[in-house]
C-alpha positions as CSV (number, residue, x, y, z in Angstrom):
1,M,55.2,67.6,57.4
2,P,57.7,69.0,54.2
3,G,61.6,69.3,54.8
4,P,65.0,71.7,54.8
5,C,63.7,71.3,50.8
6,F,61.0,73.0,50.2
7,Q,61.2,74.5,53.1
8,N,64.1,76.9,50.9
9,I,61.9,76.7,47.5
10,A,60.3,80.0,48.4
11,M,64.3,81.7,48.2
12,R,64.5,80.0,44.6
13,Y,60.6,81.2,43.2
14,Y,62.2,84.1,40.9
15,R,63.9,81.6,38.6
16,L,60.6,79.7,38.3
17,P,59.3,78.7,35.1
18,L,55.9,80.5,34.5
19,V,53.6,77.8,35.0
20,I,55.6,76.2,38.5
21,L,56.1,79.7,39.7
22,A,52.5,79.9,39.5
23,C,51.9,76.2,40.9
24,F,54.0,76.9,43.7
25,M,52.2,80.2,45.1
26,V,49.8,80.6,43.9
27,G,47.2,80.0,46.7
28,S,43.3,79.1,45.9
29,T,40.3,77.5,46.9
30,P,39.7,74.2,44.8
31,V,37.3,74.8,42.0
32,S,36.0,72.2,39.9
33,A,37.8,72.3,36.7
34,A,36.2,71.6,32.6
35,A,37.5,68.6,31.2
36,V,41.4,69.2,30.5
37,S,41.2,69.7,26.6
38,E,42.3,67.9,23.4
39,A,45.1,70.8,23.0
40,V,46.2,70.3,26.0
41,L,46.0,65.8,25.9
42,R,47.7,66.2,22.2
43,M,51.1,68.6,24.1
44,A,50.8,66.1,26.8
45,G,51.3,62.9,24.3
46,E,53.5,64.5,22.7
47,V,56.1,65.6,25.7
48,A,55.9,62.2,27.3
49,K,57.7,60.4,23.9
50,L,60.3,62.4,25.2
51,K,60.5,60.2,28.0
52,I,62.0,63.0,30.2
53,G,61.4,63.1,34.1
54,M,63.1,61.8,37.5
55,G,62.8,58.9,39.5
56,E,59.4,57.0,38.5
57,Y,57.9,60.3,37.2
58,I,58.0,60.9,33.2
59,L,57.0,64.3,31.9
60,G,53.2,64.3,30.3
61,E,52.8,61.5,31.2
62,N,49.5,60.3,33.3
63,L,50.0,59.0,36.6
64,T,50.2,55.3,37.7
65,D,47.5,54.9,40.0
66,N,51.1,53.7,42.7
67,Q,51.7,57.5,42.1
68,K,48.4,58.9,43.2
69,A,48.0,57.0,46.2
70,I,51.6,58.8,47.5
71,A,49.9,61.8,45.7
72,R,47.0,61.0,48.6
73,S,49.0,60.7,51.8
74,N,52.0,63.4,50.4
75,P,49.7,66.4,49.3
76,I,51.3,70.1,49.6
77,E,48.1,72.8,50.0
78,K,47.9,75.9,47.3
79,S,47.9,75.0,44.2
80,L,46.7,76.5,40.8
81,P,43.0,75.4,40.0
82,G,42.8,72.8,38.1
83,T,46.1,70.9,39.4
84,Y,47.3,69.4,42.5
85,K,51.4,68.9,44.2
86,F,52.4,66.8,46.1
87,R,55.9,65.4,47.7
88,D,57.4,61.8,46.5
89,K,60.3,61.3,49.3
90,D,62.6,64.2,47.6
91,I,61.1,65.0,43.9
92,F,58.1,67.4,43.9
93,I,55.1,67.0,40.9
94,V,52.9,69.2,39.8
95,A,49.7,67.3,37.6
96,V,46.5,68.1,36.2
97,S,43.6,67.0,38.4
98,E,41.0,66.1,35.8
99,E,44.3,63.1,34.2
100,D,46.6,63.7,36.3
101,I,48.7,64.1,33.8
102,S,52.8,65.9,35.6
103,I,53.2,68.9,34.3
104,G,56.4,69.7,36.4
105,I,58.8,67.1,38.3
106,Y,60.9,69.4,40.6
107,K,64.0,68.4,43.3
108,V,65.9,70.8,45.4
109,Y,69.6,70.0,47.1
110,P,69.9,72.4,50.0
111,E,73.1,73.2,51.5
112,C,75.5,71.8,49.1
113,T,79.6,71.4,48.7
114,M,80.7,72.2,45.8
115,D,82.5,68.7,45.7
116,D,78.2,67.9,46.0
117,I,77.2,69.6,42.8
118,R,80.3,68.1,41.0
119,K,79.0,65.0,41.7
120,I,75.5,65.9,40.8
121,V,76.4,67.4,38.1
122,G,78.1,63.9,36.6
123,N,74.8,62.1,37.9
124,L,72.8,64.0,35.4
125,M,75.2,64.2,32.9
126,L,75.3,59.7,32.6
127,D,71.6,60.1,33.2
128,Y,71.2,62.9,30.7
129,G,74.3,62.5,28.2
130,E,75.7,66.5,27.6
131,P,74.3,69.2,27.8
132,T,72.6,71.2,24.9
133,T,73.8,74.9,26.7
134,T,74.8,76.4,30.3
135,A,73.9,79.8,30.9
136,H,76.2,81.7,33.8
137,D,79.0,78.9,34.9
138,K,75.3,77.9,36.8
139,I,72.7,77.1,34.6
140,I,72.9,73.6,32.2
141,Y,69.9,72.4,30.0
142,W,68.9,69.6,28.7
143,N,66.7,70.6,25.8
144,Y,64.6,68.6,24.0
145,N,62.4,68.5,20.3
146,K,60.4,66.3,19.0
147,K,63.6,64.0,17.7
148,G,64.8,64.0,21.0
149,K,67.6,65.9,23.0
150,I,69.0,69.0,20.7
151,S,73.3,68.7,20.8
152,R,74.7,72.0,21.7
153,D,75.7,71.7,18.3
154,V,72.6,72.3,16.8
155,F,71.2,74.4,19.2
156,D,73.7,77.1,18.7
157,F,73.6,77.4,15.0
158,E,69.8,77.4,15.7
159,K,70.1,79.8,18.2
160,T,70.0,82.7,16.3
161,S,66.6,82.0,14.8
162,G,65.3,81.4,18.3
163,I,64.5,77.8,19.6
164,D,61.0,76.4,21.4
165,P,62.2,73.6,23.3
166,L,59.3,71.0,23.5
167,G,61.0,69.7,26.8
168,T,63.5,71.3,29.4
169,I,66.2,69.9,32.2
170,K,67.1,73.1,34.4
171,F,69.8,72.9,36.4
172,S,70.1,75.4,38.9
173,S,73.1,76.5,41.3
174,S,73.3,79.2,43.4
175,E,77.2,79.6,42.7
176,G,79.0,79.2,39.8
177,I,79.9,75.2,39.2
178,G,84.0,74.4,39.7
179,A,84.3,77.8,41.2
180,E,86.7,77.6,43.8
181,Q,85.8,78.0,47.5
182,S,87.5,78.6,50.8
183,A,88.7,75.2,52.5
184,E,87.6,76.9,55.8
185,N,84.6,78.7,55.7
186,P,82.5,77.6,52.5
187,T,79.8,78.8,51.1
188,P,76.5,77.0,51.1
189,I,75.6,75.8,47.9
190,S,71.4,75.3,46.8
191,A,70.8,74.1,43.5
192,Y,67.1,72.7,42.1
193,L,67.2,70.4,38.9
194,M,63.2,71.2,37.2
195,I,62.3,69.5,34.1
196,T,59.1,71.4,32.3
197,S,58.0,72.2,28.9
198,D,56.6,76.1,27.9
199,P,54.4,74.7,25.1
200,L,52.6,71.9,27.4
201,S,52.2,75.2,30.3
202,K,51.5,77.6,27.7
203,V,48.9,75.5,26.1
204,F,47.4,74.1,30.1
205,L,47.0,77.3,31.2
206,A,45.0,78.8,28.3
207,D,43.3,75.7,29.3
208,I,42.6,77.5,32.3
209,K,42.2,81.0,31.5
210,Q,39.5,80.2,29.1
211,D,37.3,78.1,32.1
212,N,37.6,81.4,34.3
213,Q,35.8,83.2,31.6
């Protein structure tokens, strides 16, 4: 049975990237998907070179035999045609059915205190380094291109001309990170960490659209 982490995902659907939103929300009868296109395999290979992930899961990589066994033991119902979802402890994974390629990795932190959030952010910075940028005091991004993580200076210089990251790690908190809270009645904070690739997601969704025509 999914625990509180999974139950809390529904509260934050509106913040998720398109492909993960679709994969977590769409309910459909499983279909026999066509072979994954060369474009998807090529893009997944580029993303996998970034080596960004969570636990033993790397975005864009094929799942290992052990990970596929975990997927069979811990499936999550309802997924976008051509994908399947599962959980490994507190990590949720969306994978392409035909090649077992991970296209989304997600973790929820329900009912945190501000001290919890500070510790989580500290650990993320140890894992991923200095963030690329932040937004609204609630969101932290680590963006990557083919050369690796995009620095804050490069991001600030290039953002006016538009940046299309190859991979993105996003941490989002329901409250401002580091904001003061009432000691007597602190507001429970929910947060999530998501690892995705918009270019890979777009190519995969284009595959699905073509298969359904």
